[in-house]
C-alpha positions as CSV (number, residue, x, y, z in Angstrom):
1,M,232.4,-37.1,216.9
2,S,229.7,-39.7,216.5
3,T,227.5,-40.3,213.5
4,N,224.1,-41.7,213.7
5,V,223.6,-44.3,211.0
6,P,220.0,-45.4,210.5
7,A,219.3,-49.1,210.9
8,V,218.6,-50.7,207.5
9,Q,216.3,-53.7,207.4
10,T,216.9,-56.1,204.6
11,A,214.5,-58.8,203.6
12,V,216.0,-62.3,203.8
13,S,215.4,-64.1,200.6
14,E,214.3,-67.7,200.9
15,F,213.8,-69.9,197.9
16,I,211.5,-72.9,197.5
17,L,212.0,-75.7,195.0
18,C,208.8,-76.3,193.1
19,D,207.7,-79.1,190.7
20,G,209.6,-79.0,187.5
21,D,212.8,-78.0,189.3
22,R,211.7,-74.4,189.4
23,L,212.8,-72.1,192.2
24,I,210.7,-69.3,193.6
25,N,211.5,-66.5,196.0
26,T,209.2,-66.6,199.0
27,N,209.0,-62.8,199.0
28,H,207.1,-63.0,195.7
29,I,204.4,-65.3,196.9
30,R,201.0,-63.5,196.6
31,W,198.8,-66.4,197.8
32,I,198.9,-70.2,198.4
33,Q,196.0,-72.6,197.8
34,R,196.1,-76.1,199.2
35,M,194.6,-78.7,196.8
36,Y,194.8,-82.2,198.4
37,E,198.5,-83.1,198.4
38,T,199.6,-80.1,196.3
39,M,200.1,-76.5,197.1
40,E,199.3,-74.0,194.3
41,I,201.2,-70.8,194.5
42,C,200.6,-67.4,192.8
43,T,203.6,-65.1,192.3
44,K,202.2,-62.7,189.8
45,H,201.4,-59.2,191.0
46,T,198.4,-59.1,188.7
47,G,196.9,-62.3,190.2
48,C,196.6,-65.9,188.9
49,T,194.0,-68.3,187.7
50,L,194.0,-71.4,189.8
51,G,195.3,-74.4,187.8
52,K,196.4,-72.3,184.8
53,D,199.2,-70.0,185.8
54,T,199.9,-71.1,189.3
55,I,203.1,-72.9,190.4
56,K,202.7,-76.3,191.9
57,V,204.5,-78.0,194.8
58,S,203.4,-81.5,195.5
59,K,204.0,-83.4,198.7
60,L,205.2,-86.5,196.9
61,L,207.8,-84.7,194.7
62,N,209.0,-82.0,197.0
63,P,208.3,-82.9,200.6
64,Q,210.6,-80.3,202.2
65,S,209.2,-77.5,200.1
66,Y,205.6,-78.7,200.8
67,S,206.3,-78.7,204.5
68,R,207.8,-75.1,204.4
69,L,204.8,-73.9,202.4
70,N,202.4,-75.6,204.8
71,I,204.0,-73.6,207.7
72,M,203.6,-70.4,205.6
73,F,200.0,-71.3,204.7
74,N,199.1,-71.6,208.4
75,E,200.8,-68.4,209.5
76,P,198.4,-65.5,210.3
77,S,198.8,-62.6,207.9
78,D,199.4,-59.0,209.1
């Protein structure tokens, strides 16, 4: 007797270290705005105001996170 079990897809959670030692889940990123050597990230489902309630990742303070975000920034959206 065999049972068919449906495949379950799970989202892999990745975290990015932001300025101020804050971690964010990449699944919660709504948009990314590049501002010179800084990435501004919105994670609010209601939207963000640039510079007020965005989360910052600077190239100088967090080069690895900045690089990962840069890859995400350049990926085409579905």
